[in-house]
FIKOLZA-1660 file (N, C-alpha, C; in steps of 0.1 Angstrom, whole numbers, plus 5000, padded with zeros to 4 digits):
% residues 128
   i   px   py   pz ch aa at
   1 6058 0955 3715  A  V  N
   1 6055 0963 3726  A  V CA
   1 6060 0956 3739  A  V  C
   2 6058 0943 3740  A  I  N
   2 6063 0936 3751  A  I CA
   2 6078 0936 3752  A  I  C
   3 6085 0935 3741  A  D  N
   3 6100 0935 3741  A  D CA
   3 6105 0949 3745  A  D  C
   4 6098 0960 3740  A  A  N
   4 6102 0973 3744  A  A CA
   4 6100 0976 3759  A  A  C
   5 6090 0971 3765  A  L  N
   5 6087 0973 3779  A  L CA
   5 6097 0964 3787  A  L  C
   6 6101 0953 3782  A  R  N
   6 6111 0944 3789  A  R CA
   6 6124 0952 3789  A  R  C
   7 6128 0958 3778  A  Q  N
   7 6140 0966 3778  A  Q CA
   7 6140 0977 3788  A  Q  C
   8 6129 0982 3792  A  K  N
   8 6127 0992 3802  A  K CA
   8 6128 0987 3816  A  K  C
   9 6129 0973 3817  A  G  N
   9 6131 0967 3830  A  G CA
   9 6118 0961 3836  A  G  C
  10 6107 0962 3828  A  L  N
  10 6094 0957 3834  A  L CA
  10 6093 0942 3832  A  L  C
  11 6087 0936 3842  A  K  N
  11 6085 0921 3842  A  K CA
  11 6071 0919 3835  A  K  C
  12 6072 0917 3822  A  I  N
  12 6059 0916 3815  A  I CA
  12 6061 0904 3805  A  I  C
  13 6050 0898 3801  A  G  N
  13 6050 0887 3792  A  G CA
  13 6038 0887 3783  A  G  C
  14 6038 0877 3774  A  C  N
  14 6027 0876 3765  A  C CA
  14 6023 0861 3763  A  C  C
  15 6011 0858 3763  A  V  N
  15 6006 0844 3761  A  V CA
  15 5998 0845 3748  A  V  C
  16 6002 0837 3738  A  K  N
  16 5995 0836 3726  A  K CA
  16 5987 0823 3725  A  K  C
  17 5974 0824 3725  A  L  N
  17 5966 0812 3724  A  L CA
  17 5965 0807 3710  A  L  C
  18 5968 0794 3708  A  R  N
  18 5967 0788 3695  A  R CA
  18 5953 0781 3694  A  R  C
  19 5947 0777 3705  A  V  N
  19 5934 0771 3705  A  V CA
  19 5926 0778 3716  A  V  C
  20 5914 0782 3711  A  F  N
  20 5905 0789 3720  A  F CA
  20 5894 0780 3726  A  F  C
  21 5889 0771 3718  A  R  N
  21 5879 0762 3723  A  R CA
  21 5884 0748 3720  A  R  C
  22 5885 0739 3729  A  P  N
  22 5883 0742 3744  A  P CA
  22 5895 0750 3749  A  P  C
  23 5891 0759 3758  A  L  N
  23 5901 0768 3764  A  L CA
  23 5911 0759 3772  A  L  C
  24 5924 0761 3770  A  P  N
  24 5934 0753 3778  A  P CA
  24 5935 0759 3792  A  P  C
  25 5925 0757 3800  A  A  N
  25 5924 0763 3813  A  A CA
  25 5936 0759 3822  A  A  C
  26 5939 0747 3823  A  R  N
  26 5949 0742 3832  A  R CA
  26 5963 0748 3828  A  R  C
  27 5966 0748 3815  A  A  N
  27 5978 0754 3810  A  A CA
  27 5979 0769 3813  A  A  C
  28 5967 0776 3811  A  L  N
  28 5967 0790 3814  A  L CA
  28 5969 0793 3829  A  L  C
  29 5963 0785 3837  A  R  N
  29 5965 0787 3852  A  R CA
  29 5979 0785 3856  A  R  C
  30 5986 0775 3850  A  A  N
  30 6000 0773 3853  A  A CA
  30 6009 0784 3847  A  A  C
  31 6006 0789 3835  A  A  N
  31 6014 0800 3829  A  A CA
  31 6012 0813 3836  A  A  C
  32 6000 0815 3842  A  L  N
  32 5997 0828 3848  A  L CA
  32 5998 0828 3864  A  L  C
  33 6003 0817 3870  A  R  N
  33 6003 0816 3884  A  R CA
  33 6011 0827 3891  A  R  C
  34 6021 0832 3886  A  A  N
  34 6029 0842 3892  A  A CA
  34 6026 0856 3888  A  A  C
  35 6016 0858 3881  A  T  N
  35 6012 0872 3876  A  T CA
  35 6003 0879 3886  A  T  C
  36 6003 0892 3885  A  R  N
  36 5994 0900 3893  A  R CA
  36 5982 0905 3885  A  R  C
  37 5984 0907 3871  A  L  N
  37 5974 0912 3863  A  L CA
  37 5975 0906 3849  A  L  C
  38 5964 0902 3843  A  V  N
  38 5963 0897 3830  A  V CA
  38 5955 0906 3822  A  V  C
  39 5959 0910 3810  A  I  N
  39 5952 0919 3801  A  I CA
  39 5948 0911 3789  A  I  C
  40 5935 0911 3786  A  T  N
  40 5930 0905 3773  A  T CA
  40 5927 0917 3764  A  T  C
  41 5930 0915 3751  A  I  N
  41 5927 0925 3741  A  I CA
  41 5920 0917 3730  A  I  C
  42 5907 0921 3728  A  E  N
  42 5898 0914 3719  A  E CA
  42 5892 0923 3708  A  E  C
  43 5889 0917 3697  A  R  N
  43 5883 0924 3685  A  R CA
  43 5868 0920 3684  A  R  C
  44 5862 0915 3694  A  N  N
  44 5848 0911 3693  A  N CA
  44 5841 0917 3705  A  N  C
  45 5829 0921 3703  A  S  N
  45 5821 0928 3713  A  S CA
  45 5816 0918 3724  A  S  C
  46 5817 0906 3722  A  V  N
  46 5813 0896 3732  A  V CA
  46 5823 0894 3743  A  V  C
  47 5836 0897 3740  A  A  N
  47 5847 0896 3749  A  A CA
  47 5848 0882 3755  A  A  C
  48 5847 0872 3746  A  A  N
  48 5847 0858 3749  A  A CA
  48 5860 0854 3757  A  A  C
  49 5871 0858 3752  A  L  N
  49 5884 0854 3759  A  L CA
  49 5884 0859 3774  A  L  C
  50 5880 0872 3776  A  F  N
  50 5879 0878 3789  A  F CA
  50 5870 0869 3798  A  F  C
  51 5858 0866 3793  A  S  N
  51 5848 0858 3801  A  S CA
  51 5854 0844 3804  A  S  C
  52 5859 0837 3794  A  D  N
  52 5864 0824 3796  A  D CA
  52 5876 0823 3805  A  D  C
  53 5885 0833 3803  A  L  N
  53 5896 0834 3812  A  L CA
  53 5893 0836 3826  A  L  C
  54 5883 0844 3829  A  K  N
  54 5878 0846 3843  A  K CA
  54 5873 0833 3848  A  K  C
  55 5866 0826 3840  A  G  N
  55 5860 0813 3844  A  G CA
  55 5871 0803 3847  A  G  C
  56 5882 0803 3840  A  A  N
  56 5893 0794 3842  A  A CA
  56 5901 0798 3854  A  A  C
  57 5903 0811 3857  A  L  N
  57 5911 0816 3868  A  L CA
  57 5904 0816 3881  A  L  C
  58 5891 0818 3881  A  Y  N
  58 5883 0820 3893  A  Y CA
  58 5872 0809 3894  A  Y  C
  59 5875 0798 3901  A  P  N
  59 5865 0788 3902  A  P CA
  59 5853 0791 3909  A  P  C
  60 5853 0802 3917  A  D  N
  60 5842 0807 3924  A  D CA
  60 5832 0813 3914  A  D  C
  61 5819 0808 3914  A  P  N
  61 5810 0813 3904  A  P CA
  61 5807 0828 3905  A  P  C
  62 5810 0834 3917  A  L  N
  62 5808 0849 3918  A  L CA
  62 5820 0857 3913  A  L  C
  63 5830 0850 3909  A  G  N
  63 5842 0856 3904  A  G CA
  63 5851 0863 3915  A  G  C
  64 5849 0859 3927  A  A  N
  64 5857 0865 3938  A  A CA
  64 5872 0862 3936  A  A  C
  65 5880 0873 3937  A  Q  N
  65 5894 0871 3935  A  Q CA
  65 5901 0866 3947  A  Q  C
  66 5908 0855 3946  A  S  N
  66 5916 0850 3957  A  S CA
  66 5930 0855 3956  A  S  C
  67 5938 0853 3966  A  G  N
  67 5951 0858 3966  A  G CA
  67 5960 0851 3955  A  G  C
  68 5956 0839 3951  A  A  N
  68 5965 0832 3942  A  A CA
  68 5961 0835 3927  A  A  C
  69 5951 0842 3925  A  C  N
  69 5946 0845 3911  A  C CA
  69 5949 0859 3907  A  C  C
  70 5954 0861 3895  A  P  N
  70 5957 0875 3891  A  P CA
  70 5944 0883 3887  A  P  C
  71 5945 0896 3888  A  G  N
  71 5934 0904 3883  A  G CA
  71 5933 0902 3868  A  G  C
  72 5921 0905 3862  A  V  N
  72 5919 0904 3848  A  V CA
  72 5913 0917 3843  A  V  C
  73 5920 0923 3833  A  M  N
  73 5916 0935 3827  A  M CA
  73 5913 0932 3812  A  M  C
  74 5902 0935 3807  A  G  N
  74 5899 0932 3793  A  G CA
  74 5896 0945 3785  A  G  C
  75 5901 0946 3773  A  R  N
  75 5898 0957 3765  A  R CA
  75 5893 0952 3751  A  R  C
  76 5882 0958 3747  A  V  N
  76 5876 0954 3734  A  V CA
  76 5881 0966 3724  A  V  C
  77 5887 0962 3713  A  V  N
  77 5893 0972 3704  A  V CA
  77 5890 0968 3690  A  V  C
  78 5892 0977 3681  A  G  N
  78 5891 0975 3667  A  G CA
  78 5878 0970 3661  A  G  C
  79 5867 0973 3668  A  I  N
  79 5854 0969 3663  A  I CA
  79 5852 0976 3649  A  I  C
  80 5846 0969 3640  A  G  N
  80 5843 0974 3627  A  G CA
  80 5855 0975 3618  A  G  C
  81 5866 0967 3621  A  G  N
  81 5877 0967 3613  A  G CA
  81 5887 0978 3614  A  G  C
  82 5886 0986 3625  A  C  N
  82 5896 0997 3628  A  C CA
  82 5909 0991 3631  A  C  C
  83 5919 0997 3626  A  A  N
  83 5933 0993 3628  A  A CA
  83 5937 0994 3643  A  A  C
  84 5944 0984 3648  A  I  N
  84 5949 0984 3661  A  I CA
  84 5964 0986 3660  A  I  C
  85 5970 0996 3665  A  T  N
  85 5984 0999 3663  A  T CA
  85 5992 0995 3676  A  T  C
  86 6005 0994 3675  A  L  N
  86 6013 0991 3686  A  L CA
  86 6012 1002 3697  A  L  C
  87 6009 1014 3693  A  E  N
  87 6006 1025 3702  A  E CA
  87 5994 1022 3710  A  E  C
  88 5983 1017 3704  A  H  N
  88 5971 1013 3711  A  H CA
  88 5974 1003 3722  A  H  C
  89 5981 0992 3718  A  I  N
  89 5985 0982 3727  A  I CA
  89 5993 0987 3738  A  I  C
  90 6003 0995 3735  A  S  N
  90 6012 1001 3745  A  S CA
  90 6003 1009 3755  A  S  C
  91 5994 1017 3750  A  H  N
  91 5985 1025 3759  A  H CA
  91 5977 1016 3769  A  H  C
  92 5972 1005 3763  A  I  N
  92 5964 0995 3771  A  I CA
  92 5973 0989 3782  A  I  C
  93 5985 0985 3779  A  V  N
  93 5994 0980 3788  A  V CA
  93 5998 0990 3799  A  V  C
  94 6000 1002 3795  A  E  N
  94 6003 1013 3805  A  E CA
  94 5991 1015 3814  A  E  C
  95 5979 1014 3809  A  E  N
  95 5967 1015 3817  A  E CA
  95 5967 1004 3827  A  E  C
  96 5971 0992 3823  A  G  N
  96 5971 0981 3832  A  G CA
  96 5982 0983 3843  A  G  C
  97 5993 0988 3839  A  L  N
  97 6004 0991 3849  A  L CA
  97 5999 1001 3859  A  L  C
  98 5992 1011 3854  A  Q  N
  98 5987 1021 3863  A  Q CA
  98 5977 1015 3873  A  Q  C
  99 5968 1006 3868  A  R  N
  99 5959 0999 3877  A  R CA
  99 5966 0992 3888  A  R  C
 100 5977 0985 3885  A  L  N
 100 5985 0978 3895  A  L CA
 100 5991 0988 3905  A  L  C
 101 5996 0999 3901  A  K  N
 101 6002 1009 3910  A  K CA
 101 5991 1014 3920  A  K  C
 102 5979 1015 3915  A  L  N
 102 5968 1020 3923  A  L CA
 102 5961 1009 3931  A  L  C
 103 5966 0996 3929  A  G  N
 103 5960 0985 3937  A  G CA
 103 5947 0980 3931  A  G  C
 104 5943 0984 3919  A  R  N
 104 5931 0980 3913  A  R CA
 104 5933 0968 3904  A  R  C
 105 5934 0957 3910  A  T  N
 105 5937 0945 3902  A  T CA
 105 5924 0936 3900  A  T  C
 106 5913 0942 3903  A  G  N
 106 5900 0934 3901  A  G CA
 106 5897 0933 3887  A  G  C
 107 5886 0926 3884  A  Q  N
 107 5882 0923 3870  A  Q CA
 107 5876 0936 3864  A  Q  C
 108 5879 0939 3852  A  A  N
 108 5874 0951 3846  A  A CA
 108 5874 0949 3831  A  A  C
 109 5862 0951 3825  A  L  N
 109 5861 0950 3810  A  L CA
 109 5856 0963 3805  A  L  C
 110 5862 0968 3794  A  D  N
 110 5858 0981 3789  A  D CA
 110 5861 0982 3774  A  D  C
 111 5855 0991 3767  A  W  N
 111 5859 0994 3753  A  W CA
 111 5871 1003 3753  A  W  C
 112 5879 1001 3744  A  Y  N
 112 5891 1010 3742  A  Y CA
 112 5888 1019 3730  A  Y  C
 113 5886 1032 3732  A  P  N
 113 5882 1041 3721  A  P CA
 113 5894 1044 3713  A  P  C
 114 5892 1042 3700  A  I  N
 114 5903 1046 3690  A  I CA
 114 5899 1060 3685  A  I  C
 115 5908 1069 3687  A  K  N
 115 5905 1083 3684  A  K CA
 115 5902 1085 3669  A  K  C
 116 5892 1093 3667  A  G  N
 116 5888 1096 3653  A  G CA
 116 5878 1086 3647  A  G  C
 117 5875 1076 3655  A  V  N
 117 5865 1065 3651  A  V CA
 117 5853 1066 3660  A  V  C
 118 5841 1069 3654  A  K  N
 118 5829 1070 3661  A  K CA
 118 5821 1057 3659  A  K  C
 119 5816 1052 3670  A  F  N
 119 5808 1040 3669  A  F CA
 119 5793 1044 3668  A  F  C
 120 5787 1039 3657  A  D  N
 120 5773 1042 3655  A  D CA
 120 5766 1028 3654  A  D  C
 121 5759 1024 3664  A  P  N
 121 5752 1011 3664  A  P CA
 121 5740 1010 3655  A  P  C
 122 5736 1022 3649  A  T  N
 122 5724 1021 3640  A  T CA
 122 5728 1019 3626  A  T  C
 123 5741 1019 3623  A  R  N
 123 5746 1016 3609  A  R CA
 123 5743 1002 3604  A  R  C
 124 5740 1001 3592  A  D  N
 124 5738 0987 3586  A  D CA
 124 5751 0980 3583  A  D  C
 125 5761 0988 3579  A  L  N
 125 5774 0982 3575  A  L CA
 125 5783 0981 3587  A  L  C
 126 5791 0971 3588  A  I  N
 126 5801 0970 3599  A  I CA
 126 5814 0977 3595  A  I  C
 127 5818 0975 3582  A  A  N
 127 5830 0981 3577  A  A CA
 127 5827 0986 3563  A  A  C
 128 5834 0997 3560  A  E  N
 128 5832 1003 3547  A  E CA
 128 5844 1003 3539  A  E  C
% end
């Protein structure tokens, strides 16, 4: 997805974390210093990466965004073992680009609905 968007002329990149704990906060701040928006895509309902990344980028305990810090947009996807396709990732990136165009670079966490999959929190099984 990133390569395809780069071919369209977009300035976009991808950071792959090899270690989550301890979070390499200093390295992430250095890698993301010139960005306007960071998108996290997670498969867990806790959204741990989104939360920890905000903590690394925003030293203010209230999470106030300073001019030097990028906005952070988090999406929780694939809960219950649902497949995440390149189309889903592309849609999330397009949503992020739209947020940039509208000037909404603040912190936002939300579930990404996968069509045809209904979430039922009363079920006993996570995946069938």
